[in-house]
C-alpha positions, 0 to 999 in steps of 0.5 A: 329549308330543306324540309321547306322546300320539300314541303312546296315542291309535295304539294306544287306536285299534288295540286300538279298531278289534280289538275292533269286527271281533271283533263279526263271527262270521266275522272272530272263528273266522278270527282264532282258528283263525290263534292256534291255528296260531300257537301251535302254530308255537310251540310246534313250534319252541320243543322244534325249534330246529335245525328253526327255525334251518333255516327261518331260514336256507333263508328267509335264501338266499331274500333272499338270491337275490331281492338278488342278482337285483335287484341284476343286473337294476337293473345291467341296465337301467342299462346299457341306460339309458346305451346308449341315452343313448349312441346317441339322439344318433346316432338324432337325427343320421341322421334330420337327415340322412336328412329332408336326402336326403329335402329335397335330393331334392326339390328335384331333383325340382322343378328337374328338372321346371322344366327339363322345363318349360322344355325343353318351351316352347323346342323347341315355343312353342305345346305347350300348343296342340298337346297340346289339339289332339292330344286332340280329335283323339285322341277324334276318333280314339276316336269314329270306332273306337268306330262302326267296332267297332258297324258290325263288330257 
């Protein structure tokens, strides 16, 4: 019962919508032109059934070709997705190996730096004081050089 009312309501609503839309002159003219064209095409194909069969066959061939292309494209995409699923663990493993290599290299650099610092401290226990002494003497040398350079000019 409710399905019957639903269909009746849909049909009445569609009819009312068509009638209201025909109040517009441009819409009315457009509907009339298209109706005439459909009527002429129907009469033409009624008298030329072979041409109708040919046109339908052409459209069927176009849809078949489109279906085949879409099918091929879908299988191609499916293959690529499967390849990507297979490659993802390999890429992840390579990334982890690279990360480990960088961490190992960083640790080696830190260890080397510490070894160099301890070696310098063992060779020269006053390395920090000699570095500051060298810096102050080199600044004095630079000042002296600047003064001599000014005299030459």
